[in-house]
N, C-alpha and C positions, 0 to 999 in steps of 0.2 A: 592212292589205292583205296578201293572201296572198303568200308568197315565190314567185318564179318561177325555174324551172330549165330550161335547154335541155339535153336529153339527145341525144347523137349517137353514131354509131359503127356498126360492122358486126356486133357481137355482140348480137343482139336478146334472147336469153334472159336473160342477167344484167341487161340494161337494164330489162326488164319487171319483174324481181324487185325491183330497187331502186325503180322507179317506183311499184310497189304499196306499198312501205314509205313513200315520200315522200308519197303521197296520204294515208296515215293521219295524217301529221304536218302536213297542211294546205298542202302545196306545190302550186302550179300547174305543170303539166308540159307542155312543148312538145317535139316530137321532130323533129330534122333527119335525113333519111336518103335512101337511093337510091330513085329512082322505078322503075327496072327492075332485074331480078335480075343481069344481066350485060351487058357491052358487046355491041352488035350484036343484041340480042334485045328483043322487046317484051313479054316476060313480066313482069308487075309483081313487084317485090320483095316478100318476105314482110312486111317492116315496113310498106310502103305499104298493104298489105291489112289487117294485124292492128291496127296502132296506132290508126287512126281508129275501128275497131269497139269499142275499149275506152274511147273518149271522150277520147283525147289528140290535140290538133291535130298534123297531120303536114305538114311543109314539105319538098318534094322539093328535093334539092340536086344540081346538075349537076357534082359534083366529079370531077376527073380524077386520074390516077395514072401512075406510071412502072411499066410492066409488066415482069415478069422475063423474059418470052419475047416475041419480036417477032411481031406479028400485024398484020393489016390495020387493027386497031383501036388500035394502039399510038400512032400520031401523033395521031389525034383525042382519045385519052385524055389525052395530054400537054397538048394545046391547051386542054382543059377545066379545067386546074388553076387558071389565073387567074380563070376564070369562076366556079368554085366559091367562091373566096375573096371575090369581089365580091358574090355572092349571100349568103354568110354575113354579111358586113358589113351589107348592106341588111336582112336578116332580124333580126339582133341589134339594129340601131337601132330597128326597128319594135317589137320585143318588149320590149327593155330588161330582160333577166333579171338576177337576183341572182347567178347562177352558171351555169357550163357544166360538164356531166358527160360525159366521153368514155368510150366503150367500144371504142376502137381502130378499126383499119381506115382505109383511105384517105379515106373520107368524113368522118372526124373531124378530119383535119389542118387544113383551112381554117377550120373552126369554132373550134378551139382557138386558132389563131394570131390570128384576128379578135377573139376574146374577149380575148386577152392585150393586143392593141393598144388595145382599148376599156376596159382595166382591169377586166374582169369576171373574178372569181376562177374558176380552172379546177381541177377534180379529174379525173384520168385513171386508168383501171383497166386493168391487164394481165391477161388471162385465162390465157395459156399459160405453159408452163414455159420458153419462150424469149422473150426481149425482142423484140417485133415492131418493124418499121420505123416504123410510125405512132406507137407508144408512145415510141420513141427520140426522135422529133421532138416529140411532145406533151409529153414530160417536161421539155423545156427551158422550157416556158411554164406548166406546171402548178404550183400551190401545194402540192398533195399528189398522190402517186402511190400508188395502192392496188395490191397484188399478190395473186395467188391462191395462190401457193405460197411457202413459206419460203425455198426455194432461190433465189428472185428478189430477196431483200432486198439482196444485194450488188451488184445491177445498177444501182442508182440512188443518188443522194445521200442519205446517212443522215438528213439533216434533213427530207427530203421523203417518203421511202418509208415505207409502213405496210402490215403484213400484215393483210389483211381476210379472205382466202379468196375463193372465187368464188361470187357469189350464185346460189343454186339455187332454181328455181321450186317453190313449195309444192305445185303440182299433182302432182308426181311421187310424192308421199307419200300421194295420195288414191286410194282404190279405189272405183269405181262399180259396184255389183252389177248394175244394169240393163244398163249397157254390156257387161259381161262375159257376161251371159246371152244377150244379143242376138247375140253372135258365134257361139254354138252350137257351140263346139269339142267334140271328143270328150274326155270327162272323164278317161280313164285315160292319156292321152298327154301328154308334156311339151310345153311351148310354146317355140318358137324365134321370137324377135322380131327381125326384120331391118329396119334403117333406114339410109338414106344421108343423113339429115338433111332439113331442109325442102325444099331444092332437089332432093335425091336424088343418086344416083351411078349413072351409066350403066354404069360398069365393074362395080360390085357387082350391079346389076340383071341384067346379061348373064350373070354367073356363076350367080346364083340361078336364072335362067330355065332354065339347062341341067340343073338338078338337082331341080326341083320334083317330078316324078313319083317320084323315089327318096326325096326328103325327106319327103313326106307319108305314106310307108309307116311311118315311125318317129316322127313328131311332128306336132303342130299347128303351123302356120306363119302368122304375121302379118307382112306385108311392107309397110312404108311406102316407096313407090318414089319419092316426091318429085313436085313440081309442074311441073318443067321439061318442055316438050313437044317439044323439039328432036328426040328420037329415038323418040317415041311409045312410051315404055316401058310406061306404064299399059295401053294398048290391047294391046300384045304379051303382057304378063303375064296380062291378063284372058283372052286367047285361049288361052294355055297352060292356065289353070284350067278353061276351058270344055271342053277336050279330055280332062280327067281322067275316070277312071271315076266314075260317079255317087256311089258310096259314099265317094270320096276328096275330092270337091269341097269339102265343108265344112271340110276340114282346112287349106285354103289360102285366106287372105283377103288381098286387096291393096287399098291405098288410097293416094291421092296425099299427103294431109296429115291430121294428127291434131290434134284439139283438146287442150287441156291435160288435161282429164279422161280422154280416151281414152288419151293417152300415159301418164298415171299408172296407169291400170287395167292397161294392157299391161305396163308395167315391173314392176308389183307381181306380176303373174301369171307373167311370163316366167321360165323355167328357164335360158335362155341367150339372150344378146343378141349380134347381129352388127351391127357399125356401123363408121363412121369413128372417128377418135380426136381430134376437136376438143376444145378445153378444156372446154366446157360439158358435152359428152357424157361425158367422162372423169370430171368432177366429180360428175355425177349417178350414174353407175354406181358410183363409189367410195362415195358417200353411201348407196346402196342395197345395196352389197356384192354386186353381181350378177356371176356368171360371164359372161365375154364373150370374143368373138373380135373383135379390133380390126384394121382394115385402114386404116393411115394413108394420107392423101393424100400422095403422094410429092414434089410439087414446091413445097411451101411453104417460106418463109424459114427457114433453119437447121434444116430437117427437123423442124419443131415438133410435127407430129402423131405422128411416131415416138417422139419424146422423151416426149410425153404417154402414149402406149401402153406404153412400156417401164416407166413408173412403176407401172402396174397389173399388168404382168407380174411385176415384182419382188416385189410383195406377195402374188402368188399367185392372183389371181382372173381373170387374162386370159392368152390366147394371142395372139401378134401374127402376122398373116399379111400380109407385104409385098405390095404391089400387083403387083410383078414376078413373084411366085409365085402370084398369084390365078388360079384356074381353077375351074370347077365341080367337077372331081374333087378338087382339094386342099381346097376349102371343105367339101365333103361329108365328106371324111375327117376333117377337124378337128372338124366338128360332131358326128360319131359318137363321136370320141374323148372330147370334153368331156361329152357326154350320158352316156357310159358311166362317167365318173369325176366326176360332179357333186359328190359329197360332199367330195372332196378340194379342190375349188375353193371350195365354200361355207364350209368351215371357216376360210378366210382372210378372210372378210367383215369381221371386227372390225378387222383390220389395215388394210383398205382404208378403212373408215369414219373412221379416225384421220387420214387425209390431208386431210379437208375440214373447213371451219368452217361450221356451219349458221346462224350469225348474221352472215354476210357482208353481206347487204343492209342490216341495221341498222348495221353498222360503217361502210359507205360513206355511208349517210345521215348518220351522226354527223360524218364528215369534211366533208361538204358544209355542214352547219350550223356547223361550226367555222370554215370559210374565208369564208363569205359575208358 
């Protein structure tokens, strides 16, 4: 019979990279994740939309969490904590997996704890340069703890912790000529690729919206604005594009969400990337050696995104623009500066590539087979 693994957690990109490797090895995969993208909204989570499409059964988990800022959703979120645990127990009893593999985030905690109580072996993976709250909790019950960066090795018991690197999706190394040609960008201009991740960033989108008319005079721009609809960013940005002079419209393309092939094609062609500084983004940019402007999300635990961003700044491929300093004017100034000095950033690509392990998915799969 095929070995079964339940994969859970809030970091979808590395989870899918490992799932791909486990499928090759004959594992049956089930995914436990969030139904909605955030508290108080009915926008489906990215995992609830993507995971079923690639043939992996998806179980929605009503997991709760302790929020760091008090909102009207704080009490309901706390009250859902026991509900998530009960759901995890019931799902695990039904599925009876050989192992649980966690990729952090609050949704993983009840699954890991339930798995430990049921004596199901657990492997947990930490993506960031800072030990997250969920990983702190999960590490108490995991047989093995995989970390993305060697600086994290001292954060966990030596008999449990293993440096694997952060799994990187193979799509980012693939260039699709047809996708690129259909974008119909002007050939002689550099490409600035702007992304706020799958959900998008309203703050980044607002700053970009201020400078599109100036930016398209010096570059082609592809903007992934995210799929959250709360602020109608996509419609607003499309309206800005429609008001551009006809000869400049083709230089600005905006889309809510990108497929793996589209992302790989744009990252391959991008001369400069503007993005948040999540662990997966930083690992991918390092693996590609891409010059980038990183705008860390400021309110995360122990300022994890700024720590991630400073790592790429230190090796010389990134500039860090803190959110408190983010404005259209400052972003445009930094984009111009980097485009004018691209070669000085590109020469540091080799140093950036040394930060990552391209065999991370295989190493995590090995760990899973070791503990099951």
